[in-house]
N, C-alpha and C positions, 0 to 999 in steps of 0.2 A: 215816293219821291224823296222824303226826308230820311228814310231808313238807309238808303244806299250811301249817302255822304257820311252819315254817322258811323256806319260800319267801316268805311274806308279810313276814317280818322282813327278809330279804335285799332284797326289793323296796322296802320302806320306807327302808332304809339307802341304796340306790342312788338313790332319789328325793331323799332329803335331801342326799346328797353332790352330786348334779347341781344342785340348787337353790343350794347354797353356791357352786359354781363359777360358775354363771350370774350370781349377784348380784355376785360380784367383778368379772366382766367388764363389767357394765353401770355400775359406779360410776365417776364422774369426779371429778377433783380439780384444783386449780389452785395453783401456786406462782409468783406474779408480784410483782415489786417495781419501783416507779418512784421514782427519787430525783432531785431537783434541788438542786444545791449547789455548793460551792467545793472544789477540790482542796487537800488539806492538805500534800502532799509530792510531789515529783517521782516519777514511777513508777519502779519497779525491775523488772528481768526476772530470774526465777529458773528454774532447772531442777534437779530432784533425780533423781539416779541413772537417767538414761535416760527418765524420764517426760516428759510434755509440758511445754514451757516455759510460763510464765505471767507476765503483767505485773500488778503489784500496786501499788495506791495507796490513799490514804485520801480520803474525801469527807465534808465537814461539811454537815449540814442544820440549819436553824434553825427553831424554832417561837416565835411571839410571841403573847401574850395579855394581856388587861387584867384586873386583879384589883380588888376593891373594889366599892362600890356604883355602879350606873349607873341614872340616872333618865331615862326618855324621856318627852317630852311632845310631842304632835302637835297643831297647830292649823292654821289656814290658812297653809300654806307655812312653818310654824314647827316646827323639830325641834331640841330641846335635849338634850344628852347630857352628863352629868357623868362624866368619865373617872376611873378609878382608876389605880393604878400599872401600868406596863407591865412584864411579866416575859418573859424569853426563856430558851430552852434550846437548846444546841447538842449534836447527836448525831453521833458519828463512826462512819463505816461503812468496812469494809475491802472494797475492790472488787478482784476477780480477773478477768482477761480471758484466756481460753484459746484463743479462735478465732484461727487463724493470721493472717489479714489484719487483723482488728480489734486483736489483741494488738500487732502491730508498729506500726500507725499510732498507737495509743494511747501506746505507749512513746515514739514519736518526737515527738508533738505536744502531749500533755497536760503541763502544767507547774503548779507550785504557784500557787494563786490563780485558776486557770482556772475558769470557770463552766460546768458541764456537766450534762446530763441523762442518766441511766443507766437502762436497762431490763434486767431480768434476773430471777434467782431466788435465794432465800435458801438457804444451805447451812450446816449445822452439822457440825463435824468435831472431831477430836481429834488432837493431835500431841505429840511429846516434844521439849522444848526442849534447849538445849545442856547444861543441868545435869541432864539425864535426869529431868525432872519432866513428868508428863503434864498437858497444858493443853487447854482447850476453846476452839474458835475459831468465830466466826460470820462468814461472808463472803457477799458478793453476787457471784454468777457472772454477769458482764455478757454480754448478748446484743446490746446496741446501746448506742452512746455517741454523743451529739449534743453538739457543741461550741457554746457560746453566747457571744455578745458583746453586752453592754448589753441583754439581754432578747430579742434577735433571733437567729434561727438563722444561724450562720455556715458550719458545715461538718458534714455528717452522714457518719458512717463506716458 
């Protein structure tokens, strides 16, 4: 009499546990970033206590938009638009390159003012600065860097 309910409870637990494991296996996610901008500083190479070396540089991206009223009128080939003020925002990104070949070529050829396209993933981390203060850092881990010149592709690493 007592065995049967205990077996059913155990069976329910095993079924629930296996459903949870299966749902975790089937879930997919994505962490991809694409940036097009100008390099803000010459890259630096760092290596901390036997860990992998990394090339680090900053990249600026710009956004522009119009504010204010805009009035559009369409007639026979007539299109009028009253423009408001143009606003812009510059966002700075920290780019880290760990891949050995890409890291070395980026360190050698990327310079301040270069226009580049970066593909990678966003990473959030924490570090302790020289004053022993814990800081949070957001960085883009680059998988691909494409050097651009006047809007056309010049060299792909």
